Each structure stands twice: as structure tokens, then as C-alpha cells.
C-alpha positions as CSV (number, residue, x, y, z in Angstrom):
1,X,40.1,26.7,75.4
2,X,40.9,30.0,77.0
3,X,43.8,28.5,78.9
4,X,44.9,26.4,75.9
5,X,45.3,30.0,74.0
6,X,47.1,31.7,76.9
7,X,49.4,29.1,77.2
8,X,50.3,29.0,73.6
9,X,50.7,32.7,73.9
10,X,53.0,32.7,76.6
11,X,55.0,30.1,74.9
12,X,55.3,32.3,71.7
13,X,56.3,35.0,73.6
14,X,59.0,33.4,75.5
15,X,60.6,32.2,72.0
16,X,60.0,35.7,70.1
17,X,62.0,37.3,73.1
18,X,64.7,34.9,73.0
19,X,64.8,35.4,69.1
20,X,65.1,38.9,69.4
21,X,67.9,39.0,72.0
22,X,70.0,36.3,70.1
23,X,69.4,38.4,66.5
24,X,70.6,41.9,68.2
25,X,73.3,40.1,70.3
26,X,74.7,38.4,67.5
27,X,74.8,42.2,65.6
28,X,76.9,43.6,68.3
29,X,74.4,45.1,70.9
30,X,76.0,44.8,74.4
31,X,72.9,44.9,75.9
32,X,71.2,42.2,74.0
33,X,74.2,40.2,74.0
34,X,74.1,40.2,78.1
35,X,70.0,39.3,78.0
36,X,71.1,36.8,76.0
37,X,73.1,35.4,78.8
38,X,75.9,33.2,77.1
39,X,78.8,33.4,79.0
40,X,79.3,32.2,82.5
41,X,81.4,35.1,83.9
42,X,79.3,38.3,83.8
43,X,82.1,41.2,83.7
44,X,83.4,40.8,80.3
45,X,79.9,41.7,79.3
46,X,79.9,44.4,81.6
47,X,83.3,45.7,80.0
48,X,82.1,45.6,76.8
49,X,78.8,47.3,77.9
50,X,81.0,50.1,79.4
51,X,82.9,50.6,76.5
52,X,79.6,51.6,74.3
53,X,79.9,54.8,76.9
54,X,78.4,55.8,80.2
55,X,75.0,56.2,78.9
56,X,74.0,54.8,75.2
57,X,70.7,53.8,73.7
58,X,70.4,49.7,72.6
59,X,68.6,48.3,69.2
60,X,65.9,47.2,72.0
61,X,64.8,50.6,72.4
62,X,66.3,51.2,75.6
63,X,69.0,53.5,77.3
64,X,71.9,51.5,78.9
65,X,73.7,53.4,81.7
66,X,77.0,52.0,82.7
67,X,78.6,55.1,84.5
68,X,78.6,55.3,88.3
69,X,77.6,59.0,88.3
70,X,75.0,59.1,85.8
71,X,73.7,55.6,87.3
72,X,73.4,57.3,90.7
73,X,71.5,59.9,89.3
74,X,69.1,57.9,87.1
75,X,68.6,55.8,90.3
76,X,67.4,58.5,92.3
77,X,65.0,60.2,89.6
78,X,61.4,59.8,89.8
79,X,60.0,56.8,88.4
80,X,57.0,56.0,86.8
81,X,54.2,55.1,89.7
82,X,53.7,51.3,88.7
83,X,56.1,49.0,86.9
84,X,56.1,49.5,83.3
85,X,57.6,46.2,81.3
86,X,60.2,47.4,79.0
87,X,60.3,46.5,75.1
88,X,60.6,42.8,74.6
89,X,59.9,42.2,78.2
90,X,59.5,38.2,78.7
91,X,57.5,37.4,81.7
92,X,55.3,39.6,83.6
93,X,55.3,37.8,86.7
94,X,54.0,40.5,89.0
95,X,51.2,41.8,86.4
96,X,47.9,42.4,88.8
97,X,49.9,42.6,91.9
98,X,49.5,45.6,94.0
99,X,52.5,48.1,94.7
100,X,54.8,46.1,97.4
101,X,54.5,46.5,101.0
102,X,58.0,47.2,102.8
103,X,60.3,44.3,103.8
104,X,61.3,44.2,107.6
105,X,64.1,46.3,108.2
106,X,67.6,45.2,109.5
107,X,67.0,45.3,113.0
108,X,63.9,43.0,112.9
109,X,65.6,40.2,110.7
110,X,69.1,39.9,112.5
111,X,67.8,37.6,115.5
112,X,65.7,35.1,113.2
113,X,68.7,35.2,110.7
114,X,71.4,34.7,113.2
115,X,69.2,31.7,114.3
116,X,69.0,30.2,111.0
117,X,72.4,30.6,110.3
118,X,73.3,29.2,113.5
119,X,71.3,26.1,112.6
120,X,72.7,25.8,109.0
121,X,76.2,26.0,110.2
122,X,75.7,23.6,112.7
123,X,74.7,21.0,110.1
124,X,77.6,21.3,107.7
125,X,79.2,17.8,107.1
126,X,81.2,16.6,104.2
127,X,81.0,18.2,101.1
128,X,78.3,21.0,100.9
129,X,76.9,23.6,98.6
130,X,76.9,26.8,100.5
131,X,74.0,28.7,98.4
132,X,71.8,25.5,99.4
133,X,72.8,25.2,102.6
134,X,73.1,28.7,103.9
135,X,72.3,31.5,101.6
136,X,69.1,30.0,100.0
137,X,67.8,28.6,103.2
138,X,68.4,31.9,105.8
139,X,66.0,34.1,104.0
140,X,63.2,31.8,103.9
141,X,63.4,31.1,107.9
142,X,63.8,34.9,108.4
143,X,60.5,35.2,106.2
144,X,58.7,32.8,107.7
145,X,59.2,33.5,110.9
146,X,58.2,37.4,110.3
147,X,55.1,36.1,109.2
148,X,54.3,33.6,111.8
149,X,54.2,30.5,109.5
150,X,54.5,27.3,111.3
151,X,54.0,23.8,110.2
152,X,52.7,23.0,106.6
153,X,52.4,26.7,105.7
154,X,56.2,26.6,106.5
155,X,57.1,24.2,104.4
156,X,54.9,25.6,101.6
157,X,56.8,28.6,101.7
158,X,59.9,27.3,101.7
159,X,58.9,25.4,98.0
160,X,57.1,28.4,96.6
161,X,60.3,30.7,97.3
162,X,62.5,28.0,95.5
163,X,60.0,28.2,92.7
164,X,60.1,32.0,92.6
165,X,63.7,32.1,92.7
166,X,64.0,33.1,89.2
167,X,61.7,35.6,88.7
168,X,63.7,38.8,88.6
169,X,65.7,37.0,85.7
170,X,62.9,35.7,84.5
171,X,61.3,39.3,83.7
172,X,64.0,39.7,81.1
173,X,65.7,36.5,80.2
174,X,62.7,34.2,78.7
175,X,63.0,31.0,80.9
176,X,61.8,27.6,79.6
177,X,57.9,27.3,79.5
178,X,57.6,24.5,82.3
179,X,59.8,26.9,84.2
180,X,57.7,29.8,83.6
181,X,54.8,28.0,84.3
182,X,56.6,26.7,87.6
183,X,57.2,30.3,88.4
184,X,53.8,31.4,88.0
185,X,52.3,29.1,90.3
186,X,54.8,29.8,92.9
187,X,53.9,33.4,92.6
188,X,50.4,32.5,93.0
189,X,51.0,30.3,96.6
190,X,52.8,33.0,97.8
191,X,49.7,35.1,97.4
192,X,47.8,32.4,99.2
193,X,50.5,32.7,102.1
194,X,51.0,35.9,102.5
195,X,48.6,38.4,100.8
196,X,48.9,39.9,97.4
197,X,50.8,43.2,99.0
198,X,53.7,40.9,100.6
199,X,54.2,38.5,97.6
200,X,56.1,40.9,95.4
201,X,58.2,42.0,98.1
202,X,58.8,38.5,99.4
203,X,60.0,37.1,95.8
204,X,62.3,40.2,95.4
205,X,63.5,40.3,99.0
206,X,64.1,36.5,99.4
207,X,66.3,36.6,96.2
208,X,68.3,39.3,96.9
209,X,69.1,38.5,100.3
210,X,70.1,34.7,99.0
211,X,72.8,36.7,96.8
212,X,74.0,38.8,99.2
213,X,74.5,36.2,101.7
214,X,76.1,33.8,99.0
215,X,78.0,36.5,97.6
216,X,79.8,37.3,101.3
217,X,80.4,33.6,101.9
218,X,81.9,33.1,98.8
219,X,84.4,36.3,99.2
220,X,85.4,34.8,102.5
221,X,86.5,31.2,100.7
222,X,87.9,33.0,97.8
223,X,90.0,35.3,99.9
224,X,89.8,34.8,103.4
225,X,92.8,36.7,104.6
226,X,91.4,40.3,103.9
227,X,87.9,39.1,104.0
228,X,88.1,37.2,107.5
229,X,89.8,40.3,108.8
230,X,87.1,42.5,107.8
231,X,84.4,39.9,109.5
232,X,86.7,40.2,112.9
233,X,86.9,43.9,112.4
234,X,83.0,44.3,111.4
235,X,80.8,42.1,109.1
236,X,79.2,45.5,107.6
237,X,82.6,46.2,105.6
238,X,82.2,42.7,104.0
239,X,78.6,42.9,103.3
240,X,79.2,46.9,101.9
241,X,82.0,45.4,99.7
242,X,79.8,42.6,98.3
243,X,76.8,45.1,97.3
244,X,79.9,46.7,95.0
245,X,81.8,44.1,93.9
246,X,79.0,41.5,93.5
247,X,75.5,43.3,93.8
248,X,72.7,40.8,94.0
249,X,71.0,43.1,91.6
250,X,73.1,43.7,89.0
251,X,70.5,45.2,86.4
252,X,67.7,47.3,87.1
253,X,65.2,48.3,84.5
254,X,62.4,51.2,84.9
255,X,60.7,53.9,83.4
256,X,61.5,57.4,84.2
257,X,58.2,59.9,85.4
258,X,60.4,63.2,84.7
259,X,63.1,64.4,82.4
260,X,66.8,63.6,83.5
261,X,69.7,65.6,82.3
262,X,73.2,63.2,83.0
263,X,76.1,62.3,81.1
264,X,75.8,65.1,78.9
265,X,72.4,63.9,77.4
266,X,68.8,64.1,78.3
267,X,66.6,61.2,79.3
268,X,62.8,62.2,78.9
269,X,60.0,61.1,81.0
270,X,58.6,57.8,79.7
271,X,61.9,56.3,78.4
272,X,62.8,52.7,79.8
273,X,66.3,52.9,81.4
274,X,68.9,50.0,82.1
275,X,70.9,50.7,84.8
276,X,74.1,47.8,84.8
277,X,74.4,48.3,88.7
278,X,77.4,45.8,88.3
279,X,79.5,47.8,85.4
280,X,78.6,51.4,87.4
281,X,79.8,49.7,90.5
282,X,83.1,48.8,89.2
283,X,83.5,51.9,87.5
284,X,87.4,53.0,87.7
285,X,86.5,56.6,87.7
286,X,84.6,55.9,90.8
287,X,86.6,53.2,92.9
288,X,90.2,52.9,93.2
289,X,91.1,49.1,92.1
290,X,87.5,48.5,91.1
291,X,88.0,44.6,90.4
292,X,89.8,43.7,93.7
293,X,87.5,43.0,96.8
294,X,88.5,45.1,99.7
295,X,86.4,45.5,102.1
296,X,88.5,47.8,104.3
297,X,87.8,50.6,101.6
298,X,85.0,51.4,103.4
299,X,87.1,52.1,106.9
300,X,88.0,55.2,104.8
301,X,85.6,58.4,104.5
302,X,84.6,59.5,101.2
303,X,84.4,56.5,99.6
304,X,81.4,56.2,97.4
305,X,78.5,54.1,98.6
306,X,77.7,50.8,96.4
307,X,74.7,51.4,94.0
308,X,71.4,49.6,95.6
309,X,68.4,49.9,93.0
310,X,64.6,49.0,94.1
311,X,63.6,46.1,91.9
312,X,60.0,45.8,91.2
313,X,59.6,48.9,93.3
314,X,60.8,46.8,96.7
315,X,63.7,48.4,98.6
316,X,65.8,45.2,99.5
317,X,69.0,46.7,101.2
318,X,68.0,46.9,104.5
319,X,66.3,43.2,104.8
320,X,69.5,41.7,102.9
321,X,72.1,43.7,104.6
322,X,70.3,42.8,108.3
323,X,70.8,38.8,107.1
324,X,74.0,39.0,105.7
325,X,75.9,40.8,108.4
326,X,73.8,38.4,111.1
327,X,75.4,35.1,109.1
328,X,78.7,36.7,109.2
329,X,78.8,37.4,112.7
330,X,77.6,33.9,113.2
331,X,80.4,32.7,111.1
332,X,83.1,34.4,113.1
333,X,81.3,34.0,116.7
334,X,81.8,30.3,116.1
335,X,85.4,30.4,117.6
336,X,86.5,32.7,115.2
337,X,87.8,32.3,111.3
338,X,90.6,29.4,111.1
339,X,93.9,30.3,111.0
340,X,94.6,28.6,107.7
341,X,91.6,30.2,106.2
342,X,88.0,29.1,105.9
343,X,85.0,29.0,107.9
344,X,84.1,27.5,111.0
345,X,81.6,25.0,112.1
346,X,79.6,24.6,115.1
347,X,81.3,21.2,115.1
348,X,84.8,22.2,115.3
349,X,85.5,21.6,111.6
350,X,87.1,24.1,109.5
351,X,85.1,24.9,106.0
352,X,87.6,25.7,103.1
353,X,86.6,26.0,99.4
354,X,86.2,22.9,97.3
355,X,86.3,23.8,94.0
356,X,85.1,27.2,91.6
357,X,81.6,29.0,92.2
358,X,79.1,28.1,89.6
359,X,77.1,31.1,88.2
360,X,73.3,30.5,86.8
361,X,73.0,30.7,83.2
362,X,70.7,33.1,81.3
363,X,70.3,35.5,84.4
364,X,70.8,38.9,83.3
365,X,69.4,40.7,86.4
366,X,71.4,38.7,89.2
367,X,73.7,36.4,87.7
368,X,73.3,34.7,90.6
369,X,75.6,32.0,92.5
370,X,74.0,28.9,91.9
371,X,76.4,26.7,93.8
372,X,79.2,27.8,96.2
373,X,81.2,24.2,96.7
374,X,82.8,23.7,100.1
375,X,84.0,21.1,102.4
376,X,84.0,20.6,105.7
377,X,87.1,18.8,107.4
378,X,88.3,18.1,111.0
């Protein structure tokens, strides 16, 4: 009976939150509309949110920040000691988990990431999806290597990471009931495999690394001229510009532990804040030609660093960056980038775009790349 009651309560909550987002979004609240996630391309929603000002209050009771300078100030402020669900939060998948331990650093993940990337690139044939074939695969292989998992445990880890892939978005955008149950079960499996202290970090870190790798590969296929030059010069340039132009965590919510003065306003301790990282990282007051993907902008001193939040208390940048740089280095190391554009493969073929990339619907935190279609020729 208790299980049935809990299931009904979960279903009711998911429907209620979705209804609230729909109602306020229909009434013109830009933040609620973004959470509703009806659009296939996120940046018009970010533009509308930026049009409301650098710092404003949503009808959902959240202070929404779109400006680069105030976002940087808020992200640097002291936050509540524990994650606090914001009003109308959807699925508290990490409830009961202890504070996350640290993810492995960039130096620890480069070697296993390079090895996994080499294997993934070598296996590309015909029509491929770079998200499934590379971006989603490499972080799981890295995590399995770091934790020393083998055999069936390695398979269970891959299945659990796939099941928990929507966790960051599910915290704000209610998933379907069956997806919510599958997600919670996947988090339970990760707790069994890695321990409670590492489960939260695994959920967040794997998804962030997946999105950063996918974004960097998408940039290479979309614009192989400047992106390819950046990879040959220094893969870190392309990764940094991906963090700005298509950040893996586009929306970060948290509760402040101290008063903060920014954008001419006071945000008091205990208030819920939503930093629209993707909007702030394309703020024209901070970046020249913010909508253009320009990797070599970071070869010049004085350019602001992209904002990278700490979702669910997990510092993801080094873990994700180390893997993305290793993947790009593996791409550049297989004979160099093709002169006609595209990515090389270990078998001597050329990987080129095969249609537009597809983003996940109703995923306001990551607005992730679901598919990056490509074709291997030659």
C-alpha cells in the first residue's frame, strides 16, 4: 500500500509541476516557458529571457539571471550547504544522497578517454550518430576505468548511466512517469556499484562530459574550417569555446547562503536563483559576436572565461574538459583533419555531417544533443 501511495504521489507531482509551467509560460513568463521546453532550438528562449533584464523575478518565485557579470557574481557567492529544491521542483532524484565526492581531474581522465575515443573512432562505419557512438560512450568507459569495474559490473554501469542521463533535466522538467521510475532505479544501481558518495558525481559528471564532447564534435562538423584549425593548434581552444557557445549545463539553480548585491539589486540569503548560463555566456556586453563560434577568441588575453556552474554540488569542468580535449586530440591524431572538412577515421575514411543535429525536447538544464548524424565515406 505504501508503494502504491508513493507512486500515485509521484505521478500527481509530475503532472502538477508540468501544469504550472504550462500556465505561467502561456502567461508570458520567459523562465516558465523555458522549463516547459516546447521549442527545438533553445536560443530564442534565452533571448526572450535576456530581454526581461539581467536579473528579474519569475512567477515561479525564482530570481532569474541572464547577464554575464551578475551571473558570475552569483555563481561565486556562498550557496546553501545542501541542495535545496526550488519551488515547483519536479523530481528530487538525489534526495538522500550525501554531498558528492570529487570527480577525477583532467590529468586522471585523459589517458582512459583517449583510449576510449580511439576505439570509438575506429569502429565508425557508414551512417553514424556521434552522440551514441562517441560522446555518450567515452565518459562511461572513463568512469568504469577509474572505478576499476569489469565484466557485468561494467555493463551495469553503462546501463545505469543511460537510465540516469536525464537526471539534470528531470529535476526541473517533469519526465513521463515511466521515465522517472527508470531514472530513480538507475540512480539506485549507481549507488550499488559506486557507493552513495560517488553516485551523485557520476550522474552529473557523465552527463556534463557527454554534452561537452558532443558539442565539440558538432562544432567540428558544423564549421570544420575554424574549428579544425583550433584542433590542430590547441584542442583546449575549441573546448573552451564550446563551454561558452554550447555549455553542457545551460541552467543552474541554487539557494544563496548570503545576501548578494548585483545588477543594482539585493538577492537575499535563502532566495532561489536560476542562472541562465547559456544566455549569460552569449551576453553581447561580455563577448564580441557572441552567437558566432570563434575558438581563437581565447588565444587573445582579456577575453572573459565561460561560466561553468557546479550542478548539484558537483564540480564538472575538469572532468568534462579533460575528456573532451582527449577526444579532439584523438581526432586530430588520426592523420590530421580532412582537407575537405570533416573528421578522419582510423580506417582512412572521412566523417562528414549527414543532416542537422537534433536536440532533446523538454531538457531545460542541458538542452542536450540527442543526435549528431554523420556519414563515413571513403
